[in-house]
N, C-alpha and C positions, 0 to 999 in steps of 0.2 A: 381586513386589508391580509395577504395575504405572499409568501414568501416561498418560491420555488427551487426545489435543490436538486440538484443531477448527478447521479452518482456511478460513473462509467468503469463499470470492474474490467475484469478479462472472462466473468462468469455469467454476467448481466448488466443490465443498465435500468438504475433503481431512479423512481422521480416519486419524492413527497411535497405536497402542500402542506405549508406550515402558517397556521394562524400567528402574526407577527404579534395578536394583542396576549394570547395565554399560552400559547408552546403547544397547544393543540395541532395534533394532524388532521388535515381535514379529507386528505385523500393518498392513497400512495400505492402503487404497482411498480411490477418489473416485470422484463422481458430479455430474452426468451424464457420462457419455465422449464425449460432442461438448460442445461450450464451451454453454453455459447459454444460454439466448435473454437479451437485453438490449433491450426495448421502446422503439423513436422513434416517435413520434408522429409529432414534427416535426423539422425539422434542429436537432442539437445537445442535445436530448431523449433522457433515457437512464432507463429504470424497469428494475427487478424486481419481482417480488410476495415478500415475505418468508415467506410459504407454501410457496414454490416451496425455501428455503434451508432450512426446518426439513427438509422430505420428501427434499433431498437430504443433508443432516447427519444424520437415521434411517439411508439406506440406506448412507453411509459408515462409519456407526459399526457398525452389524450386522454389513457385511462383514467388517470390519477385526477384529472379535471373533470371527469365524468360522474368520478364517485364522488367529488367533492361537494358537485353539485353548484358550484361557484360560476361568476362572469368572470372571461379571463381577462377585464378590466380591475377584477379586484389583487391579481396580482402585480406586487407595484417593484419584485426587482427577480433577479437569478442568479444562482450562483451553482459552478460544475468544481465536482472533484470527482479524480480519474484515475486510472490506472499510472503508475510511476513509470519511466525508464522507457518509454514505450519511441519507435521513433518513428515520424511521419514525415514523407517527403512529399512535396508538392512544386506543380510547374505554374506557370504564369497565369492559368484560366483556373489556377485554386484545384485541381483534381491533384486525386493523389496517383503518384507514379504508380506506386506497389502496396503490397500490403506490410501492416505495420510490423515493424520486428520489437513484439513485444517484451515485459519484463523476465519473462521466467528464460528469454532465448541467450542460448549461450555460444553463439558461435565467435563473438569477438573476444573473448577470453584472451589469447594467444596474442593479439593485439595489444589490448589493454596491457598486460603484461610486459610486453615490449616498448610502450609508450613511456612504462613508469619506470625503466630502466634507462633509456636512451635521454628521456628529457630529466631525469633522476630523481632517485625516490625521496629525496629530502627537498625539491625545489617543488614534488607534485605536493609534497605531504605539507609542505610551510604554506604553498599559495592557493593550494583545492580541495585540501583537509582530505585527501582520498587518492588512491589511486584511479589513475581513467579507467582501468578495471572493464567491466562487461558492461557498461552503461551508454547512454546514448551518443554520445562523441563517437567511441569506438565503434558503433553498429553503423553510421555512418562511413568510418574507413571503411568496414568490410564492403560497402555498397560501391564505394570510389573504386576497391582492388577488385571487386570478382563482376561488378554492373555495371562497369564507364558508361554502355548506353544509355542506363537510366542517371547516374548519376549528371550526367554532363547537361540533363534535361531539368535539373533542381533551381527552384525559384527560390523557397525558401524552404528551413526544416521545423520543425516541432516538435512538442509534446501532445500525446493523446487527447487533454482538454483543450491545449490550444485548436486543433482541430475543431472539438465540437464549438466553440466559442466562435472559430470563423465561419460555420456552417451555417452558425444563426446569426450574424453581425457582417460580414462579408469581409470585418477587418484582420488582418495577419497582427499577431502580437502575442507575446510571451512574458513570463515573467520572471524576475531575478531569482525564485525560488527554484522554479520550473527550470531554469539552466544549471542550478548550483545541483538538482538532481540528474543531469545531463552530463556532470563534470562540465560544466561549461564555463562554471564562472571562478573569478580571481578572486578570493578572501581580501586581500594585500589589498587591492586598488577597486573594488565592488564595482568592477565591470565585467563583460564577459572576458574570456579567457583566451586572451591574446596566443598566449603560448603554446593551448591546445590548438588553437587552430592551424596556427603557422604549423607547427609540429606534423599536423593530420593532413596541411597542404588545401584547406578549406577555404571558399570565402568568407573572409567579415561578415557581407550583408547577406548571409544563406540567414540570419541571424535576423528574425521580426523584431520588429519593433518592440522594448518594454513597457510594460504596465504596471502597476500596482496592484499586489493579491488582493487588498480593498479599495477599491475605487468603481467608477462606469468605465467598464472596459469597453464599451461598444452598445449598442441598443438594438433592440431586433428588427433584422428588415424583413418587406413585404414577403418576398417568398417564403422565408423560413417560418414567420408568423403563422402563414396560411398552414403548414405544412404541421404546425407543433398545434396547431388552434388555439395560438396565443394571440395577443394585440401586439401590432407596432408603436417600437419605441420602447419595449421596457428593455430596462435596462440588464445589462449582465456586474454585477456587482462585488463578485468574487471568484477567482478559479483558483485551487492548489492540490497537488498527487493525493493518491489516496492514504499515506501516513501519516504528511503532515495535520491532513483535513480531520484523518480520523481525532488525534491527539486535539485541535479543534473542537471536534464535535462535542469531547469530554471535561471543554474546559481546562486542557493543558497548555497554560501558555508559560508560565513561569518556572526560573531555576526550579530543579529536587522534583517536579512532577514528572509523570510517567504513565504512559497509554500501552494499552497492550490491542490488539485483535489478531482472530486465527479463523482468517476464513480460507480461502484455497490455501496462501502460504501464511504466514504469522507472522508477525514485527511486535517489538517492544522498541517505545520511541521516548526518548527523555529529552528533558529541555535545560539548556545549559547557557550561562553567559560566557561562557571562557572558550577561547579558540583551545581547540584541545582535538589531537586524534588519534587511531590507533596508528600504531607505526606500522605496522601488517596490511591496514585497510579491511579486518575483517567486519567491522562496525563502520559507519559513513557518516558523517557529517552534512547535516544539510542548512539553510536555510530556514530557520521556521515562518508562519506566518505571519507573526508579526515582528519579526527582523527589523528594526529602524535603526538610521545611524545615531540617535539619541541612546535608545535599548538595544542591545545588541541580544539577540536571540537565537539559538541554533537548536536544531535539533538531532541528535547521535540517535541514529537508527540501527537495527539489528533486526536481519530480515533473514528469516530460516523457508525456502520456499516448499518444503513437500512439510505442509500439517494438515488443513482441512483436506486435501489432495489424496492422502495415505486414508484418512478415514473414510471417504470415497471410496476408491480404490477397494478397498477390505470389504465394505459394504456391498459393493457390486460384484467382486470376485470371489471373496469367502464367505459371504453369508448366504444363508436363504433368500428367494427374490423379494419376497415383499417385506423383508424385515425392516422397521424404522428406526431414527437415527435414538429415539428416544427407546425402543425396545436394547437399541445396542448400550445405553447409558446406562439402563438398569442391571444388564446383564455385566456389566465391565463393571460396578459397583457391588457387585457380590463377589468380586476375586480378591484376594487380600493385596497389599500393596507391596510393589514389588513382583508381582505377577507369576507370583512360583517359580522363581529364577530368571525368567525369558526376558530378555529384552529385543528392544526395534528399534535400530536407526531411521530416522523419518526422512533420510536425504536421495529421495527417487524423483524427482521432480528438478533436476537439471545442475548445472554447476552451482556449490553454496558458497559463497561469499566468507561466512563464519567459519568456513575450510580450508580458504586461500583459494579459493575458486576451483576446486577438487567437485569433478562429478564422481562420488562414490555408489550411485546406487542405494537403494534403501536395503539393510541386512536385518533378517530376523536371525537372532542367537541365542542358543540353550533352549531351542525348543525340543519336547520330549514327547515323545507321541505314547508314553504310559501315563505321564501326569498332565499333560495341556489340553484344553477344550477350544473353542471358538471364541468361550468368552474371556480367558485368557491372551487370547490374542487381543480382543478389542482391547484390556485395560492395558497391556506394554503398548502398543499403538499409543495411545492418552498419554500413558509415563512417558513414551518416547519423545513424544512432543515435546510434554511442558518441560524433560531434562535436558530439550537442544535449547529449549528459552533460558537455561538456569544456565549453560553452558555461555550462550552467547553473553550473556546478564555480567558474567564474571571477568568477562573481558570488556563491559562496558564501564565497571567499573573504576578501568585506568584512565578512563575519559574524562571522568568526575561524576558519572551518574551511581549513588548510592539509590539504593532498592529501598523504600517505604514504604508507601504506598502504589501499586498499580489499578489505574483504572479503566475499565475495558466495558462495552457495551455488553446488556445479556442478548447474546447472538452467537450463532456457529457452535465453533469447541464449548464456548463460553455457558452453553448450553446443559454440559455435561458436570455432574457433583464430581468426577471423579476429576477432571481435567483440573476442575476451579481448586478442587481442596487440595492436589498435588501441588499445582503451580503456590499456593499459600502456602504449603506446608514445609516445600523445598527452597523457597527464597525467603521465607519467614516476614514475607509482606502484606499487608491488606489487603486482601481484593473488593475494590469498590465497583459494583455494576450498575447500570444507568441504561434506563429507558432511549436510545438514541443508537443514530446509525450517518455512514459518511452522509445519505443523501439528509439527513437531519441538518449536522452541520455544515455541508452546503448552503443550505437553506437560511442558517442562521448568517453565514458567511456575508450573503446577499444582504442581508438587513445591516449589516455591519458596513458594508463597502457603500450601500446606497442611502446611508446616513438616515435610515430607520430607526436604528438603535445607534444611540451617543456613545454608549462603554460598552466594553464586551459584558461588565458583569452584567448591564442592561439585557443584552442578548441570552444570557444564559440563566438570569433570572429563573425560568421556569423547568429547567434543566430537573429530572426527578431519577433520583437516585431508589433502585429498584432493592438492591441486596449490600449486604459486606461480608466477608466471608475472613476471618480471623485464620492466623496459622494455628492449627492444634498442635499445641509444642510437646503433647504426650506422646507426638507419632514423629517424630521429629528425628529419632535416630533411625525408624525404618525408612522412612524417605530418602532418606542422607544414605542408609546402606543402597537403597535400590538404585541410586543416582551413582553410588560409585561404582556398580557391576556393571550400570549402562555405560558409565565413563571408561572400564574397562575394553570395554569391546569395542568403542569409537575409537580409541589408540591402537588398536591393532590393524584399522583400515586408513589411516591419517599419517 
């Protein structure tokens, strides 16, 4: 008996087949093998064609199934994880009307800021727990104002994972958790946020029917089953945005638990059972996957857009062509803490919420031609990403998130010893690394939603911890000094 997890990212789509009984991965693959293109017609824009997500979903599922060597009938449920905050608009024929405006697109910043003032800051924060900001609702308002010929054709709006579920089942649905990430959920009424819809002049029936995060959300229809190589009627049992799902994949479900990820963007995501918010909306509160009316579970999310993308940019542009990330990590590890005084601000991937939606660009500071080499740049970049995390985590404390243990999958930036040791060293938290990723979490979620696992504890019984990194207290002062140098640079640009 197997569970299929699909993780639709902005770099690739990954699929994994998880053995429901022992937690082993029978087959996994991702496509494309290069980073998926993000189209930017103007500075600050970021779009992707939803049909590309579907194309790569089909490729990843077929390859995973082939590698596993199992019958499609052995797959008992499907789970979907997806890049958050993206806007997909479809017409009555369920066809996407335009490319999706994805999470790192910053064109709607001023629209959201204006709505925050006009609706009222206190009202937004108390009912939405966020500013409308640069989220899905504000992106839709941009379309309304700038592409009215497309806006008038809208039948339903949805998030990227809703679109993949639609392609699979033919059913138009969304989740409360998804609406909360689009700033279209009222936490006081526990319904779609009428005040946002009214303010922006949206039709209320643009919102698809709500379905539960863990539930039978539809079944695989004939045409989609044939395209995927799966069996008709296989249920979709789970759907969640990538960061709530990353936390779920690490069994981060209860107050005080915290997850982190550092792919293209970086996220720290902590769980709370209290309605709290940052007055400046620099960190954001959403419904977590296991929120219920009986047990409130909220996820406080810190997002840094420029993390792994900075590491990737340096590799492509400042390193010799065939260097690997492992070699970069080795060179960085030979540089002392603080990178000999150099600091890197990693904010070069659009407007940063943690900086009040400012688009500052990436900064290299105190670069000295006489003492610094590319190895120093490698370390300074990784330290800069960690220090951006630490800066945001200090804001998260005001929402009740206290960091003692951080859980992460051993992947992406967490493969670097410098990154891991710096994060533990500056936060004072123990870092736990697990053998999991978003597609694994989506598969486990599908098992819960389909009733194959009766409890979360059963779903995570096989989750394996790979490594634990404790903070080196003997180096705490060095890490703090390096952070203060970095913070001094940041304060000159914000």
